[in-house]
N, C-alpha and C positions, 0 to 999 in steps of 0.2 A: 430505742435510744442507741443500742449498739450498732444497728444498721447504718444510721446516718454518720456515726463516728467512724465506722469502718470505711464507708464511702469517702469520707473526708481524708482519711489516712491514705487510701488507695489513690485518690486524686493528687495528694501532695507528693506521693512517691512517683507517680507517673510524670508529674510536672518537673520534679527534680531530675528524673532520668532524661527528660527532654532537654533540660538545661545543660546537662553534662554530655549530651550526645555529641559525638565527634564527627569528623569528616567522613570516616568510614561508614558510620550509621547513616549519615546524610546521603552518601553515594549509594548505599544499599536501598534506601527509600526511593531515590530517583530511579534506580534499576527496577525496583518492584512496580513503580508507577508505569514505567515504560513497558514492562512485561504485561501488566494489566491492560494497557492500551494496544496490545497486539504488536508491539515493537520489540521483538525478541533480539534482533541484532543490536539495537541500541542498548538494551538491557545488558547484553553480554559485554559490549564496549565499556559501559559504565563500571561493571564489576571488574573488568580487566584493568581499568584505570585505578580502581581501589587496590587491586593486587599489586600493581606497580608502585603505588604509594607505600604499601606495607613493605614491599621488597626493598625499596630505597632506604627505609629506616632500620631494617634488620641487618645483622652481621652474618657473615657466611656460616653455614652449618651443613652437615651431611646427614639428612634424615634417612637416606637409603644408601647402604653400602653392603654388597653381598658378593659371595663367590658365585660365578655362573659357569655353565657348561661351555659356552662359546661367547665371543664378543657379541654384544647386543647390536641389533640392526637399527635401533633408534630408541627414543625415550620410552621406557616401559616395555620394550620389545626384547625380552631376554628370557632365558630358561635358567632358573636358579639350580644350583647343585642341591642334592638331597642332604649332603653332609659336607663337612670341611676336612675330610680325610683324602689326601692326595697320594698318588703313586710316586715312587722315587724320582722319576724323570718327567712327571706331569707338571706343566706350568700352572701357576696361580692366575686365574682370570677373574678380574674384579670389575663390577659394575657400580658406578657412583652416580648419585643425583644430588649435586650441590645446589644450595639455594642461598639467597641473600647476599650474593657478591655484587660488586659494583659494575655498572656499565658506563662507558664513556662514549660520547659521540665524536667520531672522527671521519672526515671525508663523506659525510652524509649517512654513515652507518653507525650502529651501536656496536661497540667492541668490548669484549671481556678478555681478561688474561689470567688464567689459573695455572699454577705450577703445583706439582706433587712431589713431596719428599717421602721416603720410606725408611723405616727401621724394622729390621727383623730381630726379634728378641726371644729369649727363653721365657717360659711362663712366670719366672720370678723377676723379670724385668731387665735381665742382662742383655745389652745390645750386642748382637752377633755380627750384624752387617747393616749397611744402610747406604743411601745415596740421596743427595740433595738434587732437585731438579730432574728427578726420574721421569716425570711426565710434564708435558706442556700443552695447554689447551687454549689456543688463541681463536676466539669465535667472533664472527662478524655477522650482523643481521640488520634488517631494516626496522626491527622492533626489539626491545629488550626482552628476549625470550625468558619464560619461566619454566619451560619444559626443556631442561638441560641435562645431558648425561655425558659420562666419560667412561671409556673402556680402558683398562690397564691390564697388562700381562707381565708377570714377574716369573722369571726362570730361577728355580731354587735347586736345580739338579746338582747332585753332589752333597747336599745336606743330609746328614744322617737321619735315620728314622727317629721320630719323637714328636713332642708337642712344641708348638711355636706360637708367637703372636706377631702378626703383621700390624704395625702402626703406620697409618698414612696421615700425612699432614698436607692438607689442601690449602694453598696460599692464594689469596686474592691479591694479585700484584698491584691493582689500582687502589685498593683501600688500605693495604698493609695488614689486614686481618687474616687469621688462619683458623682452620677447624681441624680437629684430629678425630680419627676413628680407629678403634682397635678391633682387629679381626683374628680371633684364635683359630688355629688350624693344626693339623697333624700331617706328618709324612709317614706312610706305612713302610 
């Protein structure tokens, strides 16, 4: 008696999940079917469409922000620093991977515009220096890229030895949204 009742419950759950399945699940099912049919390129295109759909509904965020040894050569092509301790005259090199910002179509291309503000603060939050519009990233592409990176270099020479916090605000100029990232570091 329990087996038929369990099967009935499992069937009801499965049907209710199908009823609330959304466009992303539908796109994933289409991609899976294309892949099963040996159409890998089509499957990838379908999943890319799903990613673009998610991207367009998300707001800007910065899932990757780190100090690096040198400017990155491209998306994911960087050498992270082992620590965040810098020499007195050593510049801060930062690698960012922003996601969820808006793309606009202009002149047959997709365009994004991000600006970066920074505040240099003490560990207790006292702002010591800062600049609005420190970085500007105007990117144009034939597709709304999701592999997007930015290099920043900040010269803090003359700052006394001690602990600091770099707060970056990345502004999506098309949506009006912003994302902040805090990066503690020290000067030896």
